C-alpha positions in Angstrom: 0.0 0.0 0.0 2.8 2.4 0.8 4.6 1.6 -2.3 1.5 2.1 -4.5 0.8 5.4 -2.7 4.3 6.6 -3.4 4.1 5.7 -7.0 0.7 7.5 -7.3 2.1 10.6 -5.7 4.9 10.7 -8.1 2.3 10.6 -11.0 0.3 13.3 -9.3 3.5 15.4 -9.0 4.3 14.9 -12.7 0.7 15.7 -13.8 0.8 19.0 -11.9 4.2 20.2 -13.0 4.0 19.1 -16.6 0.5 20.3 -17.4 1.3 23.8 -16.0 4.8 24.0 -17.5 3.6 23.0 -21.0 0.9 25.6 -20.6 3.4 28.4 -19.9 5.4 27.5 -23.0 2.2 27.3 -25.2 1.1 30.7 -23.8 4.4 32.4 -25.0 4.1 30.6 -28.4 0.6 31.9 -28.9 1.7 35.4 -28.1 4.5 35.2 -30.7 2.1 33.6 -33.3 -0.4 36.5 -32.9 2.3 39.2 -32.6 1.5 40.3 -29.1 4.0 41.1 -26.2 5.0 38.3 -24.0 2.3 37.7 -21.5 4.8 36.8 -18.7 8.3 37.9 -18.1 11.1 35.7 -17.0 10.7 36.9 -13.3 7.1 36.0 -13.5 7.8 32.4 -14.7 10.5 32.2 -12.0 8.0 33.2 -9.4 5.5 30.6 -10.7 8.1 27.8 -10.7 9.7 28.5 -7.3 6.7 29.8 -5.4 3.4 28.5 -6.9 4.8 25.1 -8.1 7.2 24.7 -5.2 5.3 24.1 -1.9 2.1 22.7 -3.3 4.0 20.1 -5.4 6.2 19.1 -2.5 3.0 18.7 -0.4 1.7 16.3 -3.0 4.6 14.1 -2.0 3.0 13.3 1.4 -0.5 12.8 0.0 -2.1 9.9 1.8 -2.9 6.8 -0.2 -6.4 6.7 -1.7 -8.7 4.5 0.3 -9.3 1.9 -2.6 -5.7 1.9 -3.8 -5.2 -1.8 -2.9 -8.4 -2.8 -4.9 -6.7 -1.8 -8.1 -5.1 -4.5 -10.2 -1.3 -4.5 -10.2 0.1 -2.3 -13.0 2.1 -4.1 -15.9 5.7 -4.2 -15.6 6.1 -2.1 -18.9 3.3 0.3 -18.1 4.2 4.0 -18.6 4.1 6.1 -15.5 1.9 8.4 -17.6 -0.7 5.6 -18.2 -4.2 6.9 -18.0 -3.4 10.6 -17.8 -1.8 11.5 -21.2 -5.1 12.8 -22.6 -6.0 14.7 -19.5 -2.5 16.2 -19.3 -2.5 17.4 -22.8 -6.2 18.7 -22.9 -5.7 20.7 -19.6 -2.4 22.2 -20.8 -4.1 23.3 -24.0 -7.2 24.7 -22.1 -4.8 26.5 -19.6 -2.8 28.2 -22.3 -5.8 29.2 -24.4 -7.6 30.6 -21.4 -4.7 32.7 -20.1 -4.0 34.0 -23.6 -7.6 35.1 -23.7 -7.3 36.7 -20.3 -4.2 38.5 -21.5 -5.7 39.7 -24.7 -8.8 40.9 -23.0 -6.7 42.8 -20.4 -4.3 44.5 -22.8 -6.4 47.6 -23.4 -5.8 48.4 -19.8 -2.0 48.6 -20.4 0.8 46.0 -20.8 1.9 45.9 -17.1 -1.7 45.4 -15.8 -2.4 42.7 -18.4 0.7 40.8 -17.4 -0.3 41.3 -13.7 -3.7 39.8 -14.2 -2.4 37.0 -16.4 0.2 36.2 -13.6 -2.4 36.1 -10.8 -4.7 34.0 -13.1 -2.0 31.6 -13.8 -1.2 31.3 -10.0 -5.0 30.8 -9.2 -5.4 28.2 -12.1 -2.2 26.3 -11.0 -3.3 26.2 -7.4 -6.7 25.0 -8.5 -4.9 22.3 -10.5 -3.1 21.1 -7.3 -6.5 20.1 -6.1 -7.2 18.4 -9.4 -3.9 16.4 -8.9 -5.1 14.9 -5.6 -6.6 12.2 -7.8 -5.8 11.3 -11.4 -9.2 9.6 -12.0 -11.6 10.5 -9.3 -13.7 13.6 -9.1 -12.6 16.3 -6.7 -16.0 16.2 -5.1 -15.8 12.5 -4.3 -12.5 12.6 -2.3 -11.4 14.2 0.9 -9.7 17.4 -0.1 -8.8 18.2 3.5 -6.9 15.0 4.2 -3.5 16.5 3.5 -3.1 19.5 5.8 0.3 20.4 4.3 -1.4 20.8 0.9 -4.1 23.0 2.3 -1.6 25.1 4.1 0.6 25.5 1.0 -2.4 26.7 -1.2 -3.5 29.1 1.5 0.1 30.4 1.8 0.5 30.9 -2.0 -2.8 32.7 -2.3 -1.8 35.2 0.6 1.7 35.6 -1.0 0.3 36.7 -4.4 -2.3 38.9 -2.8 0.5 40.5 -0.8 2.5 41.4 -3.9 -0.5 42.8 -5.8 -1.7 44.9 -2.9 1.6 46.5 -1.7 4.5 48.5 -3.0 6.5 45.1 -3.2 4.6 44.7 -6.5 7.5 46.4 -8.2 9.7 43.7 -7.1 7.9 41.3 -9.5 7.5 44.1 -12.2 3.7 44.0 -11.7 1.2 46.7 -10.7 -1.3 46.8 -7.9 -4.8 45.3 -8.6 -8.2 46.1 -7.3 -10.8 43.5 -6.1 -12.5 44.0 -9.5 -9.4 43.1 -11.3 -9.4 39.6 -9.6 -12.6 38.5 -11.4 -10.8 37.0 -14.3 -8.1 35.3 -12.1 -10.8 33.8 -9.9 -12.6 32.6 -12.9 -9.5 31.1 -14.2 -9.2 29.0 -11.0 -12.8 27.9 -11.1 -12.5 27.1 -14.8 -9.5 24.8 -14.2 -11.3 22.7 -11.8 -14.5 22.6 -13.9 -12.5 21.6 -17.0 -10.6 18.7 -15.4 -13.9 17.5 -13.8 -15.4 17.3 -17.3 -12.3 15.3 -18.5 -12.5 12.9 -15.4 -16.2 12.4 -16.1 -15.7 11.5 -19.8 -12.6 9.4 -19.4 -13.0 7.8 -15.9 -16.8 7.5 -15.6 -16.6 4.2 -13.8 -13.8 5.0 -11.3 -14.7 8.6 -10.7 
């Protein structure tokens, strides 16, 4: 059981990091194709990879084994570690990059710096929502105990407070972003909600029996 739990946590870790990192690359690619400025600067990507991806991803490493993990058939010796999640990983990466590009394009009329700030916050919220998605590759988020890993919950809360701190104080200049009002957070919040909704649809369509 412990071995299976560790293996599944590695899969969850890979799903989280790969889906988000592929989306970051695709987002930059879309901007180049459509002749727009880069939605995120190097320091923004560094913040996302060190802060947003850091603690939550590490917390996934201590995710408790799922209750029915011993009821599953043993995996085949040559089975890929990405078995059963390739489609969801690719689809979510595509969705995330397209939705963030749309948010950036919609926000551009308000100024490049503000558009980048909104896009950064939207990326953070979407990735934190995806942390919850990654708690189970197959099962619906609403059919598992999302509070069974206190370190994961604390990591998510910390990252939310951290990004809110940067966009509401003079420290925003440190990340080359601007302050945002509560109204400016509508799109980022929708980005997070959309990330959960999209993965829930994927899980329903692909893993109906197990989710």
